[in-house]
C-alpha positions in Angstrom: -22.4 5.1 0.9 -20.4 7.7 -1.0 -20.9 8.8 -4.6 -17.9 6.8 -5.8 -19.6 3.6 -4.5 -23.0 4.3 -6.1 -22.0 4.7 -9.8 -19.7 1.9 -10.9 -19.1 -0.9 -13.3 -17.2 -4.0 -12.1 -14.0 -4.3 -14.1 -12.1 -7.0 -12.2 -12.5 -9.0 -8.9 -10.5 -11.5 -6.8 -11.0 -13.3 -3.6 -8.1 -14.4 -1.4 -7.3 -18.1 -1.3 -8.7 -18.3 2.3 -11.9 -16.5 1.3 -11.5 -13.9 3.9 -10.7 -10.9 1.7 -12.2 -9.6 -1.5 -10.8 -7.1 -4.0 -13.0 -5.3 -6.6 -11.8 -2.9 -9.3 -14.5 -0.5 -10.6 -14.9 1.8 -13.6 -16.9 5.0 -13.0 -19.1 6.5 -15.7 -16.5 9.3 -16.2 -13.8 6.8 -17.1 -11.9 6.8 -13.9 -11.0 3.6 -12.0 -10.9 2.8 -8.3 -10.7 -0.3 -6.1 -12.0 -1.6 -2.9 -10.7 -4.3 -0.6 -13.1 -5.9 1.9 -13.0 -8.4 4.7 -15.7 -11.1 5.1 -17.4 -12.2 8.2 -20.3 -14.5 8.9 -23.7 -13.0 9.8 -24.1 -13.1 13.5 -20.5 -12.3 14.3 -20.0 -10.2 17.4 -16.8 -8.2 17.1 -16.8 -7.3 20.8 -16.3 -10.8 22.0 -15.4 -12.5 18.7 -18.3 -15.0 19.0 -20.3 -16.4 16.2 -24.1 -16.8 16.0 -25.8 -18.9 13.4 -24.1 -18.3 10.1 -26.7 -17.7 7.4 -24.8 -15.4 5.0 -21.5 -13.6 4.5 -21.2 -9.9 4.8 -18.3 -7.7 3.7 -16.7 -4.8 5.5 -14.6 -2.4 3.4 -11.1 -2.2 4.7 -9.4 -0.1 2.0 -10.5 2.2 -0.8 -8.2 3.6 -3.4 -8.2 7.0 -4.9 -9.0 7.5 -8.6 -6.9 6.4 -11.5 -6.9 7.5 -15.1 -6.4 4.0 -16.5 -7.1 0.4 -15.6 -3.4 -0.3 -15.7 -2.6 2.4 -13.2 -5.2 1.1 -10.8 -3.9 -2.4 -11.2 -0.3 -1.4 -10.6 -1.3 0.4 -7.4 -3.5 -2.5 -6.2 -0.7 -5.0 -6.8 1.7 -2.8 -4.9 -0.6 -2.3 -1.9 -2.4 -5.6 -1.4 0.1 -8.5 -0.8 -2.4 -11.4 -1.1 -3.6 -10.0 -4.4 -0.1 -9.7 -5.8 0.7 -13.3 -4.7 -2.6 -14.6 -6.2 -1.9 -12.9 -9.5 1.6 -14.4 -9.6 0.2 -18.0 -9.4 
């Protein structure tokens, strides 16, 4: 886990309508913002053969991390430009 992931405060969050993707916007102690998009998969999932074992919990795999932004608004504009499902969700 990198330094950016360890020190953070959750500023905003959304989950895609199908529940497969999660977006989180964080504020660092130094005032910068960054976001992370992650994909969910059930525990026991084997990516080699796409089979499922017993589902007991959901884990998340990071699929995209942004750079740093000076403001919350700048981070939000970038996220809405990069993540289609988030943009569509926020337009609803």
